[in-house]
N, C-alpha and C positions, 0 to 999 in steps of 0.2 A: 661765607657769612656776609650779609649785607651790613651797611653802615648802621642801620637801625638796630639790627640784632647785636652788633658789636657793642654799641653804646648801652643797650639794655642789659647785656651780659655784664658790662663793667659796673653799671649801677646796682645790679643785684649783688655784686661782691663788695660794693662800696655804698651801703645804704645811706650814709651821711657824707656825701662828697664834699660839702662845704666845710666840714670839720678839718679837712687836711688841705693845705695850699696846693700840694702836688695833685690831688684828685680834682680840685677846682681848675687847675691849669690844664689837666688832661681833657676835661670837658670843653674848656674854652678853645683849645686847639682844634677840637673836632667840630666846633660850631659852624665855621664857614663851609666845611666840607658837607656837613649834613644839610645846611640851609640851601646849598646849590644842587642837592641831589633830588632825584625824582621821588624818593621816599618821603621827602618833607611835605609833599602834597597829600599824603594819605590821611584820611579822616578817621583815625582810630584813637582809642584811649591811650595806647602806648605812645603814639606820636605826640599828642598834646602834653602828656606827662613829660616826655623828653624835651619838648620846647621849653617848658618851665625850668627844668634842670639846667638846660643850656643857657637860658636867660640869666639865671642866678650865677652860674659859673663864669659866664662872660663878663657880667657886671663886676664880679669880685676881681677879675683879672684886668679890668679897665678896657675890655674890648667893647666899647659902647656901641659901635656900629652893629655888631652881631646881636648884642642885647636888645637894641632898638628894633632890629628886624624881627627877632623872636616875639617881642612885645606887640609889634604891629600885626603879625600873623595871628597871635592869640586874640587880639582885639577884633580882627576881621572874622574870626570863627565864633567867638563867644559874645562879641559886642563890647565896645569900649566902656559902656556904662555898667557892665556886670561887676558885682562886688569884688570878685577875685582879680579881674583885669585892672580895675581901679586901684586896688592895693598894690599890684605889681607896678603900675604906672607911678604911683607915689614912691615906691621903693627906688625906681629908676631916677626919678627927679631928686630924691634925697641923695642918692649916690653921686649924681652929677652936679649937685649944687655947689657953687664956688664960694659962698659966703654965708654967715649966720643970718643976715636979712633974707636971703633966698630960702633958707630953711624955715624962717618964721612965716614967710609967705605960703609955703607948703602947709604949715600947720593951720593957717587961716583957711586954706582950701579944704582941709580935712574937717575943720569945724563947720564950714558951710555945708559940706556933704552930709555930715551927721545931723545938722539941723533939719535938713530935708528928709533924711532917712536914718533915724536914730538906731535902727536895727542892723545897720551895716557893720557887722562884726570885723571883717578884714580891715576896714578903714579905721575903726576904733582901735584895733591893735597896732596899726601903723602909727596912729596918733600918739598912743602911749609910748611906743618905742622912740618916737621923735622927741617927745617931752623928756625922756630919759637922756637922749643924746644932747639935748640943749641944757642939761644940768638942772632941769626942773623936776627933781625926784619926788618932792612932796606932791606935786600935781599928778605925776604918773601913778603914785601909790593911791591917791584918791580916785583917779579914773579906773584903776584896776579893781579896787574894792567895789565900786559901783557896777562894773561889768560883771563881777562875780556874784553880786546880789541877784542878777538876772540870769546868770549862767553858772550855777554852783558846781557843775560837774566838768568845767573846763580845766583840765589838768595843766594844760599849757599856761593858762593865765595864773593858776595857783603857783606854778613853778617860777614864772616871771616875778610875781609878787614876792616870793621867798627870796629871790636874788636881790630885789630892791630893799627889803627889810634887812637882809644881812649886810648890805653895803652901808646901812645906817647904824650898824651895831645892835640891831633889835633881833637878837638871836631867838628869843622865845617866840616872837611873832613869825619869824622865818621858819622855825620848826613846825609851828601850827600849820602853815601853808603847805609844807612838804607832807605832813600827815594827811592833809586833805587830798593831795595827789595820790597817796597810797589807798585812799578809800575808792578811788576810781581805778587805779592800776596797782593792786596789792603786790604783784610780783615784779614791780619795776626796781630792779637791782640798783640802778644808778641813783634812784631817789633814796633808797635805804643808805647808800654810801654818803649822799649829801646830808642826810640827817646825822650820820656819824660825824661828818666834818663840822656841822653846825654845833653839835654837842661838844666836840673837842675844842673848837675855837672859843665857845662860850663858857667853858669850864673855868669859873673864877677860883683863883688860889688852889688850882689843881684838885678840885673837889673829886674825891674818889667815886662818888655815886654818878656824877656827870661823865667821868671818864669811862666808867664801866658801861654806862648807857651807850656811849659812843662806840665802844668795843662791840657791844651786842648788835648795833646797827651795821657795823662793818662786817661782822660775822654773817649776818643775814644776807648782805649783798653778795658775798662770795659763795654762800650756800646756793643762791639762785643762779649765779654765773661764776663758775669755778675759776675762770681765768680773767676775771675783771681786775685789771692792774690797780685801778684807783682804790678798790676795796681792800686789796692786800696791802697797798701802800699805807692807807689810813690805819689799818689794823696794826701794822708794824710801828707806826708813829705813836699811836695811843698806848700800846703796850710798853713801848720804851718809856713813855712818860709815867705810866703806872708803876713800873719797876723802879724807876728813879726816885719816885716820891712816896711809894708805898700804896698798895691797892686797898688798904684798910679792910673793912668787912664787906665791901661791895662785891669782891671777887677773890677767890683763893689765889694765893701767889703762884702755886703750881700750875693752875689753869692759865694764868697770865703768861707764865714762862713758856708753856706749851704753845699758846697762840702766837707768841712772839717768834718762836723758832719756826713754826709752820709758815707764818707770813714771810719770813726771810727766805725760806726754801722756795716758796711759790714765786716770789719776786725774782729770785735768781734764775729759776727755770724760764719764766716769761722773758726776761732780758736775754738769756742765752738763745732761746729758740727764735725770738723775734729778730735779734741782731744777726743771726745766721741766715735769715731769709727763708726759713723753713715754710713749706706750703701750709697755708691756713693761719700763718702768724704774722702777716704783713700789715694788719690794720691798726697797729698800735701807734699812738701819737709819739713822735720823736722826742718831744720835750718831756713827756711823762716817762719814757724809757730812760732818758738821761737822768732824771730825778731819781728813778728807782735804782740806777747804778750807783749814784752818790750815796743813797741811803744804805744800800747793801754794803758799801765800802766802809761805812761807819761801824764801829764796834758795837755789837749788840749788848744790851745791858743785862741779858739773861745771866743769872747767878749760877 
């Protein structure tokens, strides 16, 4: 198997490599090998996709030399002024900036690019992310709402705006944004779970209706993806809370007890199979698995 095939096979089994430090490190370690191989000169879609993934992995692991070489070759192939390469260049500059004034200079550069090309979406998204990094959340929210006015089906932007609203304690606005995501991707199980989390966190005074709504969102997330740890974790949390405070008329107690027991069983199976390294169960986040173990260890409130 060639180095290109090896890396593409790895990416097919790790579709979000930057989510895990270990998978980012794996890519970064392969970057110098791939970059010096004859396969790195192939002009194929797979090759350039891999270049971008290696760039991101190297940058995260502070292998700036490999990241810069990946960026240079992407620029040589697609042009340094192409929107995507400009955005990756900005990402590289942000990651290697040594001070806040340096980041402010990058922001000014983004503003200049957008003044000349207001439709440059990749740069606009980098600008919004940089505003957030600089603690200018209100400006980031304003910029995202303007972007969505022109691109209302951009689920990524809706999701980002939901995160910003939630960080400000604006749960109703955050839920609205997530619902907009579902209009684009109705079967996005992770978005259903995030709606459950938002309803759970925003439930004032343990409102039974809000908690029942959260439970329904979590149920939908695990209906769409049976082994979604975050969905089962949320369902266990919210049903614990409903049983401790009373579910009222929003949901029958027997139903809540059944959901609580099922969530506990599913979490226990996920932890057992993932911890044993069983084939097909290696993709779980280590922190989420540890949190699930701790939750299982707590006594269930099922009567």
